[in-house]
C-alpha atoms as an extended CHARMM CRD file, in Angstrom:
* protein
*
        79  EXT
         1         1  MET       CA             -2.3860000000      -13.3250000000       10.1170000000  PROA      1               0.0000000000
         2         2  SER       CA             -2.7480000000      -10.5760000000       12.7690000000  PROA      2               0.0000000000
         3         3  SER       CA             -6.1450000000       -8.8110000000       12.8660000000  PROA      3               0.0000000000
         4         4  GLU       CA             -4.5400000000       -5.4190000000       11.7530000000  PROA      4               0.0000000000
         5         5  ALA       CA             -3.4050000000       -7.0510000000        8.4470000000  PROA      5               0.0000000000
         6         6  SER       CA             -6.4530000000       -8.8870000000        8.2190000000  PROA      6               0.0000000000
         7         7  ALA       CA             -8.5200000000       -5.9540000000        8.4830000000  PROA      7               0.0000000000
         8         8  ALA       CA             -6.1720000000       -3.9530000000        6.0950000000  PROA      8               0.0000000000
         9         9  GLY       CA             -6.2780000000       -6.8430000000        3.4850000000  PROA      9               0.0000000000
        10        10  GLY       CA             -2.5280000000       -7.3900000000        3.9460000000  PROA      10              0.0000000000
        11        11  THR       CA             -0.5260000000      -10.1700000000        4.7920000000  PROA      11              0.0000000000
        12        12  GLU       CA              1.5770000000      -10.4940000000        7.9530000000  PROA      12              0.0000000000
        13        13  GLY       CA              4.8700000000       -8.5970000000        7.8420000000  PROA      13              0.0000000000
        14        14  GLU       CA              3.6180000000       -6.3460000000        5.0820000000  PROA      14              0.0000000000
        15        15  PRO       CA              3.8110000000       -2.7230000000        5.6800000000  PROA      15              0.0000000000
        16        16  GLY       CA              0.8040000000       -0.4920000000        5.8050000000  PROA      16              0.0000000000
        17        17  TYR       CA             -0.0860000000        2.1470000000        3.2110000000  PROA      17              0.0000000000
        18        18  ALA       CA              1.5850000000        5.0040000000        5.0330000000  PROA      18              0.0000000000
        19        19  ALA       CA              4.9480000000        2.7970000000        5.4030000000  PROA      19              0.0000000000
        20        20  ALA       CA              5.0170000000        1.6970000000        2.0990000000  PROA      20              0.0000000000
        21        21  MET       CA              4.6150000000        5.2210000000        0.7790000000  PROA      21              0.0000000000
        22        22  ALA       CA              7.3150000000        6.4870000000        3.0580000000  PROA      22              0.0000000000
        23        23  GLU       CA              9.8010000000        3.8340000000        2.0820000000  PROA      23              0.0000000000
        24        24  LEU       CA              8.8290000000        4.5840000000       -1.8790000000  PROA      24              0.0000000000
        25        25  GLU       CA              9.7430000000        8.2480000000       -1.1590000000  PROA      25              0.0000000000
        26        26  GLN       CA             13.1440000000        7.2180000000        0.4550000000  PROA      26              0.0000000000
        27        27  ILE       CA             13.7210000000        4.9800000000       -2.7460000000  PROA      27              0.0000000000
        28        28  LEU       CA             12.8360000000        7.7950000000       -5.0560000000  PROA      28              0.0000000000
        29        29  ALA       CA             15.3120000000       10.0100000000       -3.3230000000  PROA      29              0.0000000000
        30        30  GLU       CA             18.1050000000        7.4930000000       -3.6310000000  PROA      30              0.0000000000
        31        31  LEU       CA             17.2100000000        7.0540000000       -7.1190000000  PROA      31              0.0000000000
        32        32  GLU       CA             17.2070000000       10.5350000000       -7.8060000000  PROA      32              0.0000000000
        33        33  GLY       CA             20.5540000000       11.1300000000       -5.9520000000  PROA      33              0.0000000000
        34        34  GLU       CA             23.4580000000       12.4190000000       -7.8350000000  PROA      34              0.0000000000
        35        35  ASP       CA             25.3690000000        9.1150000000       -7.7680000000  PROA      35              0.0000000000
        36        36  PRO       CA             22.6800000000        6.1950000000       -7.3410000000  PROA      36              0.0000000000
        37        37  ASP       CA             24.8530000000        3.0150000000       -6.4020000000  PROA      37              0.0000000000
        38        38  VAL       CA             24.0940000000        0.8080000000       -9.7340000000  PROA      38              0.0000000000
        39        39  ASP       CA             24.9070000000       -2.2820000000       -7.4580000000  PROA      39              0.0000000000
        40        40  VAL       CA             21.7250000000       -1.8600000000       -5.4640000000  PROA      40              0.0000000000
        41        41  LEU       CA             19.6250000000       -0.3620000000       -8.2040000000  PROA      41              0.0000000000
        42        42  ALA       CA             17.8930000000       -3.1650000000       -9.4430000000  PROA      42              0.0000000000
        43        43  ASP       CA             17.0680000000       -4.3110000000       -5.9030000000  PROA      43              0.0000000000
        44        44  ARG       CA             15.6150000000       -1.2490000000       -5.0020000000  PROA      44              0.0000000000
        45        45  VAL       CA             13.5320000000       -0.9240000000       -8.2610000000  PROA      45              0.0000000000
        46        46  GLU       CA             12.3060000000       -4.4610000000       -7.3420000000  PROA      46              0.0000000000
        47        47  ARG       CA             11.3840000000       -3.4030000000       -3.8790000000  PROA      47              0.0000000000
        48        48  ALA       CA              9.6130000000       -0.4150000000       -5.0220000000  PROA      48              0.0000000000
        49        49  ALA       CA              7.5230000000       -2.2990000000       -7.3580000000  PROA      49              0.0000000000
        50        50  THR       CA              6.5540000000       -4.6710000000       -4.5170000000  PROA      50              0.0000000000
        51        51  LEU       CA              5.4840000000       -1.5670000000       -2.5590000000  PROA      51              0.0000000000
        52        52  ILE       CA              3.4530000000       -0.0040000000       -5.2460000000  PROA      52              0.0000000000
        53        53  GLU       CA              1.5700000000       -3.4140000000       -5.2950000000  PROA      53              0.0000000000
        54        54  VAL       CA              0.9040000000       -3.1730000000       -1.4700000000  PROA      54              0.0000000000
        55        55  CYS       CA             -0.2830000000        0.2940000000       -1.9730000000  PROA      55              0.0000000000
        56        56  ARG       CA             -2.7230000000       -0.5080000000       -4.7700000000  PROA      56              0.0000000000
        57        57  ARG       CA             -4.0190000000       -3.6740000000       -2.8170000000  PROA      57              0.0000000000
        58        58  ARG       CA             -4.6760000000       -1.2320000000        0.1500000000  PROA      58              0.0000000000
        59        59  ILE       CA             -6.5520000000        1.2010000000       -1.8440000000  PROA      59              0.0000000000
        60        60  ALA       CA             -8.6140000000       -1.1390000000       -3.5340000000  PROA      60              0.0000000000
        61        61  ASN       CA             -9.4240000000       -3.0490000000       -0.2240000000  PROA      61              0.0000000000
        62        62  ALA       CA            -10.2690000000        0.6210000000        1.2020000000  PROA      62              0.0000000000
        63        63  SER       CA            -12.4720000000        1.0430000000       -1.7590000000  PROA      63              0.0000000000
        64        64  VAL       CA            -14.4020000000       -2.0190000000       -1.3680000000  PROA      64              0.0000000000
        65        65  GLN       CA            -15.0870000000       -1.2820000000        2.3430000000  PROA      65              0.0000000000
        66        66  VAL       CA            -16.3200000000        2.2180000000        1.7250000000  PROA      66              0.0000000000
        67        67  GLU       CA            -18.7770000000        0.7530000000       -0.9910000000  PROA      67              0.0000000000
        68        68  ARG       CA            -20.1070000000       -1.6260000000        1.5440000000  PROA      68              0.0000000000
        69        69  VAL       CA            -20.4640000000        1.4420000000        4.2620000000  PROA      69              0.0000000000
        70        70  VAL       CA            -22.1660000000        3.5280000000        1.5990000000  PROA      70              0.0000000000
        71        71  ALA       CA            -24.3430000000        0.6630000000        0.4210000000  PROA      71              0.0000000000
        72        72  ALA       CA            -25.5330000000       -0.2490000000        4.1300000000  PROA      72              0.0000000000
        73        73  LEU       CA            -26.1160000000        3.6160000000        4.8260000000  PROA      73              0.0000000000
        74        74  GLU       CA            -28.0070000000        3.6790000000        1.6360000000  PROA      74              0.0000000000
        75        75  SER       CA            -30.1010000000        0.4470000000        2.3460000000  PROA      75              0.0000000000
        76        76  ASP       CA            -30.9610000000        1.9080000000        6.0330000000  PROA      76              0.0000000000
        77        77  GLU       CA            -32.3140000000        5.3210000000        4.4810000000  PROA      77              0.0000000000
        78        78  SER       CA            -34.6070000000        3.3160000000        2.2200000000  PROA      78              0.0000000000
        79        79  THR       CA            -36.1100000000        1.5340000000        5.0830000000  PROA      79              0.0000000000
């Protein structure tokens, strides 16, 4: 696992939050188009579900990191 993926709580080859959101927006635009390709529809929806999970994981990891920093700052203030 690369240090960037490790630091962000992801796995090797997993997109970052911004890249996942950009791909989700692209998928949404495809699905909202006038004539979505039914042959690839299931694959695109499955990919979107995977990207949503990536984003949720990234948000959860960021939340934990922020809580740790805040807790450390609060502990420094009380000493």
